[in-house]
C-alpha positions, 0 to 999 in steps of 0.5 A: 693109074696104080692099083697096088697100094704099098705100105711104104707109099702111104701117108702117115699121120701121127696125132696124140694117142693115134696114128693114121696110115692113109692109102687113099684119100683126096689128093692121094692115090688114083681114086675119087670114090674111096678114102682108105685108112688103117688107124691105130689108137692107144689106150685112153685115146680115140676119135671124139664125136664128129661127123663126115657131112659128105661121106659114108664110112665103114670101120672094120676092127683088126685087133684090140677093142673099141668103144664105138658110138653112133649118135647116142648108142654105144657098142664094144667092137672086137676083131672082125666086127664092123660098123656102117656110118651114113654121111652126116651121122655123129659118131666117135670111137674110144679105146678104153681097153688095155691094148692097142686098137687097130682098125681099117676105115673106108670112106666114100666118096673121097672127092668132096666139096666141104670139110672132111670132118666136123668136130662136135665133141664139145657140143651137147649132148656129145660132151655129156655122153663121153668127154673127149680124151 
């Protein structure tokens, strides 16, 4: 069992406007209880409204700023700010600032039966609150 998580061993996922660097998740690493990712989101991009049916999530902002939605409530998060999202709760984050936003996310448990993420960005009321980038 490895407890050190070198950056060179993480799984990199490059998507439109964002990058994910997975250190732990189901099938990667030795933990069934945690998923851990560092994410970078460029200006104008984000993680549109979604939910994790079986996972709690904590997000911690490292740099930049993020427009964070928890259901229909919006806050601007800056470095040092964090948010807790219980399983099944709809949320989304968007980078409307002029700088790169970087954050860490921890999700638990990592071993689940159903889908990791369920996209709801094209459903009401979410699509009227914030159109997907």
